[in-house]
PyMOL commands that place a pseudoatom at each C-alpha (Angstrom):
pseudoatom trace, name=CA, resn=UNK, resi=1, chain=A, elem=C, hetatm=0, pos=[127.794, 183.015, 85.174]
pseudoatom trace, name=CA, resn=UNK, resi=2, chain=A, elem=C, hetatm=0, pos=[124.464, 184.406, 84.139]
pseudoatom trace, name=CA, resn=UNK, resi=3, chain=A, elem=C, hetatm=0, pos=[121.887, 182.207, 82.732]
pseudoatom trace, name=CA, resn=UNK, resi=4, chain=A, elem=C, hetatm=0, pos=[118.890, 183.697, 81.129]
pseudoatom trace, name=CA, resn=UNK, resi=5, chain=A, elem=C, hetatm=0, pos=[115.676, 181.716, 80.827]
pseudoatom trace, name=CA, resn=UNK, resi=6, chain=A, elem=C, hetatm=0, pos=[112.197, 181.819, 79.609]
pseudoatom trace, name=CA, resn=UNK, resi=7, chain=A, elem=C, hetatm=0, pos=[109.109, 181.960, 81.755]
pseudoatom trace, name=CA, resn=UNK, resi=8, chain=A, elem=C, hetatm=0, pos=[107.978, 178.483, 80.724]
pseudoatom trace, name=CA, resn=UNK, resi=9, chain=A, elem=C, hetatm=0, pos=[111.557, 177.047, 81.562]
pseudoatom trace, name=CA, resn=UNK, resi=10, chain=A, elem=C, hetatm=0, pos=[111.546, 178.666, 85.067]
pseudoatom trace, name=CA, resn=UNK, resi=11, chain=A, elem=C, hetatm=0, pos=[107.944, 177.107, 85.526]
pseudoatom trace, name=CA, resn=UNK, resi=12, chain=A, elem=C, hetatm=0, pos=[109.795, 173.897, 84.351]
pseudoatom trace, name=CA, resn=UNK, resi=13, chain=A, elem=C, hetatm=0, pos=[112.613, 174.135, 86.835]
pseudoatom trace, name=CA, resn=UNK, resi=14, chain=A, elem=C, hetatm=0, pos=[109.997, 174.491, 89.504]
pseudoatom trace, name=CA, resn=UNK, resi=15, chain=A, elem=C, hetatm=0, pos=[107.962, 171.519, 88.544]
pseudoatom trace, name=CA, resn=UNK, resi=16, chain=A, elem=C, hetatm=0, pos=[111.675, 169.344, 89.092]
pseudoatom trace, name=CA, resn=UNK, resi=17, chain=A, elem=C, hetatm=0, pos=[112.419, 169.470, 85.074]
pseudoatom trace, name=CA, resn=UNK, resi=18, chain=A, elem=C, hetatm=0, pos=[115.158, 170.238, 83.597]
pseudoatom trace, name=CA, resn=UNK, resi=19, chain=A, elem=C, hetatm=0, pos=[116.924, 170.819, 80.350]
pseudoatom trace, name=CA, resn=UNK, resi=20, chain=A, elem=C, hetatm=0, pos=[118.809, 168.095, 78.865]
pseudoatom trace, name=CA, resn=UNK, resi=21, chain=A, elem=C, hetatm=0, pos=[121.564, 168.504, 76.329]
pseudoatom trace, name=CA, resn=UNK, resi=22, chain=A, elem=C, hetatm=0, pos=[119.170, 169.000, 73.457]
pseudoatom trace, name=CA, resn=UNK, resi=23, chain=A, elem=C, hetatm=0, pos=[117.498, 171.449, 75.585]
pseudoatom trace, name=CA, resn=UNK, resi=24, chain=A, elem=C, hetatm=0, pos=[114.597, 169.032, 76.149]
pseudoatom trace, name=CA, resn=UNK, resi=25, chain=A, elem=C, hetatm=0, pos=[113.202, 169.480, 79.584]
pseudoatom trace, name=CA, resn=UNK, resi=26, chain=A, elem=C, hetatm=0, pos=[113.322, 165.591, 82.020]
pseudoatom trace, name=CA, resn=UNK, resi=27, chain=A, elem=C, hetatm=0, pos=[113.795, 164.973, 85.708]
pseudoatom trace, name=CA, resn=UNK, resi=28, chain=A, elem=C, hetatm=0, pos=[117.345, 164.902, 86.916]
pseudoatom trace, name=CA, resn=UNK, resi=29, chain=A, elem=C, hetatm=0, pos=[117.047, 164.437, 90.576]
pseudoatom trace, name=CA, resn=UNK, resi=30, chain=A, elem=C, hetatm=0, pos=[116.050, 167.832, 91.735]
pseudoatom trace, name=CA, resn=UNK, resi=31, chain=A, elem=C, hetatm=0, pos=[119.355, 169.052, 90.187]
pseudoatom trace, name=CA, resn=UNK, resi=32, chain=A, elem=C, hetatm=0, pos=[119.449, 172.504, 88.283]
pseudoatom trace, name=CA, resn=UNK, resi=33, chain=A, elem=C, hetatm=0, pos=[121.375, 171.817, 85.477]
pseudoatom trace, name=CA, resn=UNK, resi=34, chain=A, elem=C, hetatm=0, pos=[121.664, 174.606, 83.020]
pseudoatom trace, name=CA, resn=UNK, resi=35, chain=A, elem=C, hetatm=0, pos=[122.005, 174.104, 79.211]
pseudoatom trace, name=CA, resn=UNK, resi=36, chain=A, elem=C, hetatm=0, pos=[125.243, 175.844, 79.000]
pseudoatom trace, name=CA, resn=UNK, resi=37, chain=A, elem=C, hetatm=0, pos=[126.499, 173.685, 81.514]
pseudoatom trace, name=CA, resn=UNK, resi=38, chain=A, elem=C, hetatm=0, pos=[125.420, 170.574, 79.692]
pseudoatom trace, name=CA, resn=UNK, resi=39, chain=A, elem=C, hetatm=0, pos=[126.560, 172.125, 76.472]
pseudoatom trace, name=CA, resn=UNK, resi=40, chain=A, elem=C, hetatm=0, pos=[129.984, 172.165, 78.263]
pseudoatom trace, name=CA, resn=UNK, resi=41, chain=A, elem=C, hetatm=0, pos=[130.180, 168.552, 79.880]
pseudoatom trace, name=CA, resn=UNK, resi=42, chain=A, elem=C, hetatm=0, pos=[129.025, 167.465, 76.433]
pseudoatom trace, name=CA, resn=UNK, resi=43, chain=A, elem=C, hetatm=0, pos=[132.335, 169.387, 74.895]
pseudoatom trace, name=CA, resn=UNK, resi=44, chain=A, elem=C, hetatm=0, pos=[134.357, 168.026, 77.794]
pseudoatom trace, name=CA, resn=UNK, resi=45, chain=A, elem=C, hetatm=0, pos=[133.673, 164.309, 76.808]
pseudoatom trace, name=CA, resn=UNK, resi=46, chain=A, elem=C, hetatm=0, pos=[134.343, 165.424, 73.090]
pseudoatom trace, name=CA, resn=UNK, resi=47, chain=A, elem=C, hetatm=0, pos=[137.668, 166.290, 74.144]
pseudoatom trace, name=CA, resn=UNK, resi=48, chain=A, elem=C, hetatm=0, pos=[138.615, 163.452, 76.069]
pseudoatom trace, name=CA, resn=UNK, resi=49, chain=A, elem=C, hetatm=0, pos=[137.165, 161.355, 73.336]
pseudoatom trace, name=CA, resn=UNK, resi=50, chain=A, elem=C, hetatm=0, pos=[139.582, 162.896, 70.663]
pseudoatom trace, name=CA, resn=UNK, resi=51, chain=A, elem=C, hetatm=0, pos=[142.408, 162.981, 73.185]
pseudoatom trace, name=CA, resn=UNK, resi=52, chain=A, elem=C, hetatm=0, pos=[141.873, 158.897, 73.773]
pseudoatom trace, name=CA, resn=UNK, resi=53, chain=A, elem=C, hetatm=0, pos=[141.469, 157.817, 70.097]
pseudoatom trace, name=CA, resn=UNK, resi=54, chain=A, elem=C, hetatm=0, pos=[144.743, 159.967, 69.247]
pseudoatom trace, name=CA, resn=UNK, resi=55, chain=A, elem=C, hetatm=0, pos=[146.738, 158.428, 72.347]
pseudoatom trace, name=CA, resn=UNK, resi=56, chain=A, elem=C, hetatm=0, pos=[145.310, 155.035, 71.529]
pseudoatom trace, name=CA, resn=UNK, resi=57, chain=A, elem=C, hetatm=0, pos=[146.376, 155.357, 67.694]
pseudoatom trace, name=CA, resn=UNK, resi=58, chain=A, elem=C, hetatm=0, pos=[149.766, 156.674, 68.341]
pseudoatom trace, name=CA, resn=UNK, resi=59, chain=A, elem=C, hetatm=0, pos=[150.260, 153.555, 69.894]
pseudoatom trace, name=CA, resn=UNK, resi=60, chain=A, elem=C, hetatm=0, pos=[149.261, 151.421, 67.095]
pseudoatom trace, name=CA, resn=UNK, resi=61, chain=A, elem=C, hetatm=0, pos=[145.373, 150.733, 67.664]
pseudoatom trace, name=CA, resn=UNK, resi=62, chain=A, elem=C, hetatm=0, pos=[142.642, 151.241, 65.030]
pseudoatom trace, name=CA, resn=UNK, resi=63, chain=A, elem=C, hetatm=0, pos=[140.522, 153.123, 66.555]
pseudoatom trace, name=CA, resn=UNK, resi=64, chain=A, elem=C, hetatm=0, pos=[136.816, 153.962, 65.255]
pseudoatom trace, name=CA, resn=UNK, resi=65, chain=A, elem=C, hetatm=0, pos=[135.494, 157.304, 66.583]
pseudoatom trace, name=CA, resn=UNK, resi=66, chain=A, elem=C, hetatm=0, pos=[131.603, 157.781, 66.850]
pseudoatom trace, name=CA, resn=UNK, resi=67, chain=A, elem=C, hetatm=0, pos=[130.953, 154.652, 64.966]
pseudoatom trace, name=CA, resn=UNK, resi=68, chain=A, elem=C, hetatm=0, pos=[127.414, 154.347, 63.986]
pseudoatom trace, name=CA, resn=UNK, resi=69, chain=A, elem=C, hetatm=0, pos=[125.307, 151.623, 65.155]
pseudoatom trace, name=CA, resn=UNK, resi=70, chain=A, elem=C, hetatm=0, pos=[122.353, 150.038, 63.406]
pseudoatom trace, name=CA, resn=UNK, resi=71, chain=A, elem=C, hetatm=0, pos=[119.355, 148.608, 65.131]
pseudoatom trace, name=CA, resn=UNK, resi=72, chain=A, elem=C, hetatm=0, pos=[117.377, 146.165, 63.097]
pseudoatom trace, name=CA, resn=UNK, resi=73, chain=A, elem=C, hetatm=0, pos=[113.480, 145.437, 63.415]
pseudoatom trace, name=CA, resn=UNK, resi=74, chain=A, elem=C, hetatm=0, pos=[112.026, 143.021, 61.203]
pseudoatom trace, name=CA, resn=UNK, resi=75, chain=A, elem=C, hetatm=0, pos=[115.045, 143.103, 58.832]
pseudoatom trace, name=CA, resn=UNK, resi=76, chain=A, elem=C, hetatm=0, pos=[114.542, 147.199, 58.635]
pseudoatom trace, name=CA, resn=UNK, resi=77, chain=A, elem=C, hetatm=0, pos=[117.250, 148.915, 59.715]
pseudoatom trace, name=CA, resn=UNK, resi=78, chain=A, elem=C, hetatm=0, pos=[115.606, 151.732, 62.334]
pseudoatom trace, name=CA, resn=UNK, resi=79, chain=A, elem=C, hetatm=0, pos=[117.367, 155.257, 61.908]
pseudoatom trace, name=CA, resn=UNK, resi=80, chain=A, elem=C, hetatm=0, pos=[118.155, 155.478, 65.603]
pseudoatom trace, name=CA, resn=UNK, resi=81, chain=A, elem=C, hetatm=0, pos=[121.416, 157.564, 65.941]
pseudoatom trace, name=CA, resn=UNK, resi=82, chain=A, elem=C, hetatm=0, pos=[123.130, 155.198, 67.731]
pseudoatom trace, name=CA, resn=UNK, resi=83, chain=A, elem=C, hetatm=0, pos=[126.964, 155.798, 68.156]
pseudoatom trace, name=CA, resn=UNK, resi=84, chain=A, elem=C, hetatm=0, pos=[129.687, 153.955, 69.657]
pseudoatom trace, name=CA, resn=UNK, resi=85, chain=A, elem=C, hetatm=0, pos=[132.702, 156.759, 71.004]
pseudoatom trace, name=CA, resn=UNK, resi=86, chain=A, elem=C, hetatm=0, pos=[135.059, 154.840, 70.347]
pseudoatom trace, name=CA, resn=UNK, resi=87, chain=A, elem=C, hetatm=0, pos=[135.730, 150.667, 68.690]
pseudoatom trace, name=CA, resn=UNK, resi=88, chain=A, elem=C, hetatm=0, pos=[139.186, 149.710, 69.312]
pseudoatom trace, name=CA, resn=UNK, resi=89, chain=A, elem=C, hetatm=0, pos=[140.702, 147.033, 66.607]
pseudoatom trace, name=CA, resn=UNK, resi=90, chain=A, elem=C, hetatm=0, pos=[137.068, 146.253, 66.214]
pseudoatom trace, name=CA, resn=UNK, resi=91, chain=A, elem=C, hetatm=0, pos=[136.973, 144.451, 69.539]
pseudoatom trace, name=CA, resn=UNK, resi=92, chain=A, elem=C, hetatm=0, pos=[136.407, 146.834, 72.070]
pseudoatom trace, name=CA, resn=UNK, resi=93, chain=A, elem=C, hetatm=0, pos=[134.047, 149.341, 72.603]
pseudoatom trace, name=CA, resn=UNK, resi=94, chain=A, elem=C, hetatm=0, pos=[134.253, 152.135, 74.911]
pseudoatom trace, name=CA, resn=UNK, resi=95, chain=A, elem=C, hetatm=0, pos=[132.012, 154.650, 76.053]
pseudoatom trace, name=CA, resn=UNK, resi=96, chain=A, elem=C, hetatm=0, pos=[133.157, 158.082, 77.345]
pseudoatom trace, name=CA, resn=UNK, resi=97, chain=A, elem=C, hetatm=0, pos=[131.516, 160.084, 80.163]
pseudoatom trace, name=CA, resn=UNK, resi=98, chain=A, elem=C, hetatm=0, pos=[132.256, 162.894, 82.560]
pseudoatom trace, name=CA, resn=UNK, resi=99, chain=A, elem=C, hetatm=0, pos=[129.525, 162.778, 85.530]
pseudoatom trace, name=CA, resn=UNK, resi=100, chain=A, elem=C, hetatm=0, pos=[129.336, 162.843, 89.313]
pseudoatom trace, name=CA, resn=UNK, resi=101, chain=A, elem=C, hetatm=0, pos=[128.935, 158.983, 89.360]
pseudoatom trace, name=CA, resn=UNK, resi=102, chain=A, elem=C, hetatm=0, pos=[127.917, 156.546, 86.598]
pseudoatom trace, name=CA, resn=UNK, resi=103, chain=A, elem=C, hetatm=0, pos=[124.541, 155.028, 86.785]
pseudoatom trace, name=CA, resn=UNK, resi=104, chain=A, elem=C, hetatm=0, pos=[123.289, 152.115, 85.723]
pseudoatom trace, name=CA, resn=UNK, resi=105, chain=A, elem=C, hetatm=0, pos=[121.525, 153.131, 82.168]
pseudoatom trace, name=CA, resn=UNK, resi=106, chain=A, elem=C, hetatm=0, pos=[124.964, 153.892, 81.110]
pseudoatom trace, name=CA, resn=UNK, resi=107, chain=A, elem=C, hetatm=0, pos=[125.903, 150.384, 82.038]
pseudoatom trace, name=CA, resn=UNK, resi=108, chain=A, elem=C, hetatm=0, pos=[122.599, 149.192, 80.078]
pseudoatom trace, name=CA, resn=UNK, resi=109, chain=A, elem=C, hetatm=0, pos=[123.329, 151.379, 76.871]
pseudoatom trace, name=CA, resn=UNK, resi=110, chain=A, elem=C, hetatm=0, pos=[127.048, 150.226, 76.703]
pseudoatom trace, name=CA, resn=UNK, resi=111, chain=A, elem=C, hetatm=0, pos=[125.720, 146.690, 76.822]
pseudoatom trace, name=CA, resn=UNK, resi=112, chain=A, elem=C, hetatm=0, pos=[122.798, 147.402, 74.382]
pseudoatom trace, name=CA, resn=UNK, resi=113, chain=A, elem=C, hetatm=0, pos=[125.767, 148.715, 72.112]
pseudoatom trace, name=CA, resn=UNK, resi=114, chain=A, elem=C, hetatm=0, pos=[127.594, 145.720, 72.511]
pseudoatom trace, name=CA, resn=UNK, resi=115, chain=A, elem=C, hetatm=0, pos=[124.944, 143.244, 71.708]
pseudoatom trace, name=CA, resn=UNK, resi=116, chain=A, elem=C, hetatm=0, pos=[123.828, 145.261, 68.361]
pseudoatom trace, name=CA, resn=UNK, resi=117, chain=A, elem=C, hetatm=0, pos=[127.699, 145.336, 67.240]
pseudoatom trace, name=CA, resn=UNK, resi=118, chain=A, elem=C, hetatm=0, pos=[127.953, 141.585, 68.262]
pseudoatom trace, name=CA, resn=UNK, resi=119, chain=A, elem=C, hetatm=0, pos=[131.077, 142.807, 70.185]
pseudoatom trace, name=CA, resn=UNK, resi=120, chain=A, elem=C, hetatm=0, pos=[131.814, 141.277, 73.259]
pseudoatom trace, name=CA, resn=UNK, resi=121, chain=A, elem=C, hetatm=0, pos=[133.771, 143.635, 75.479]
pseudoatom trace, name=CA, resn=UNK, resi=122, chain=A, elem=C, hetatm=0, pos=[132.910, 147.387, 76.448]
pseudoatom trace, name=CA, resn=UNK, resi=123, chain=A, elem=C, hetatm=0, pos=[134.772, 149.815, 78.517]
pseudoatom trace, name=CA, resn=UNK, resi=124, chain=A, elem=C, hetatm=0, pos=[132.675, 152.683, 80.096]
pseudoatom trace, name=CA, resn=UNK, resi=125, chain=A, elem=C, hetatm=0, pos=[134.869, 155.394, 81.239]
pseudoatom trace, name=CA, resn=UNK, resi=126, chain=A, elem=C, hetatm=0, pos=[133.961, 158.077, 83.592]
pseudoatom trace, name=CA, resn=UNK, resi=127, chain=A, elem=C, hetatm=0, pos=[136.563, 160.819, 83.226]
pseudoatom trace, name=CA, resn=UNK, resi=128, chain=A, elem=C, hetatm=0, pos=[135.116, 162.891, 86.235]
pseudoatom trace, name=CA, resn=UNK, resi=129, chain=A, elem=C, hetatm=0, pos=[137.280, 160.941, 88.860]
pseudoatom trace, name=CA, resn=UNK, resi=130, chain=A, elem=C, hetatm=0, pos=[140.261, 161.826, 90.781]
pseudoatom trace, name=CA, resn=UNK, resi=131, chain=A, elem=C, hetatm=0, pos=[141.808, 158.500, 89.621]
pseudoatom trace, name=CA, resn=UNK, resi=132, chain=A, elem=C, hetatm=0, pos=[140.735, 157.550, 85.984]
pseudoatom trace, name=CA, resn=UNK, resi=133, chain=A, elem=C, hetatm=0, pos=[141.339, 153.616, 87.186]
pseudoatom trace, name=CA, resn=UNK, resi=134, chain=A, elem=C, hetatm=0, pos=[138.501, 154.349, 89.340]
pseudoatom trace, name=CA, resn=UNK, resi=135, chain=A, elem=C, hetatm=0, pos=[136.097, 155.518, 86.500]
pseudoatom trace, name=CA, resn=UNK, resi=136, chain=A, elem=C, hetatm=0, pos=[136.440, 152.489, 84.483]
pseudoatom trace, name=CA, resn=UNK, resi=137, chain=A, elem=C, hetatm=0, pos=[133.705, 149.922, 84.081]
pseudoatom trace, name=CA, resn=UNK, resi=138, chain=A, elem=C, hetatm=0, pos=[134.001, 146.480, 82.406]
pseudoatom trace, name=CA, resn=UNK, resi=139, chain=A, elem=C, hetatm=0, pos=[131.147, 145.902, 80.747]
pseudoatom trace, name=CA, resn=UNK, resi=140, chain=A, elem=C, hetatm=0, pos=[130.902, 141.903, 78.866]
pseudoatom trace, name=CA, resn=UNK, resi=141, chain=A, elem=C, hetatm=0, pos=[128.467, 140.306, 76.266]
pseudoatom trace, name=CA, resn=UNK, resi=142, chain=A, elem=C, hetatm=0, pos=[128.324, 136.883, 76.515]
pseudoatom trace, name=CA, resn=UNK, resi=143, chain=A, elem=C, hetatm=0, pos=[131.412, 136.408, 78.847]
pseudoatom trace, name=CA, resn=UNK, resi=144, chain=A, elem=C, hetatm=0, pos=[132.278, 135.613, 82.456]
pseudoatom trace, name=CA, resn=UNK, resi=145, chain=A, elem=C, hetatm=0, pos=[132.589, 138.867, 84.325]
for i in range(1, 145): cmd.bond("trace and resi %d" % i, "trace and resi %d" % (i + 1))
show_as sticks, trace
zoom trace
């Protein structure tokens, strides 16, 4: 795989800044993350999302995919673009990842989505595990863990 870079991208890489999924630059812990790889990982998550939604629906569950979540400030809906990957039976929010390791920020985002939707139970699933059960984290909003 050959990666073409502009001069500004090369300079940014040398300073520890790397492109995210939208091509913006950020700090990824000193790791080189080509934009094409990040796009492929996002597509991989989309494939897992579609497959999981299909399997849940096949088993009789109601599944909302890429459900928009609204945040409000002083009664005004903010156009933040939050979207839950899956909401099952209107009760369980599922966020999907395919990453080396689940970071605290993923747990915080899932908890924020739970709070904004009023849901109490979420699952954060990382498909980049040898055994999927090792990549599932239960996130709760106002429930005993």
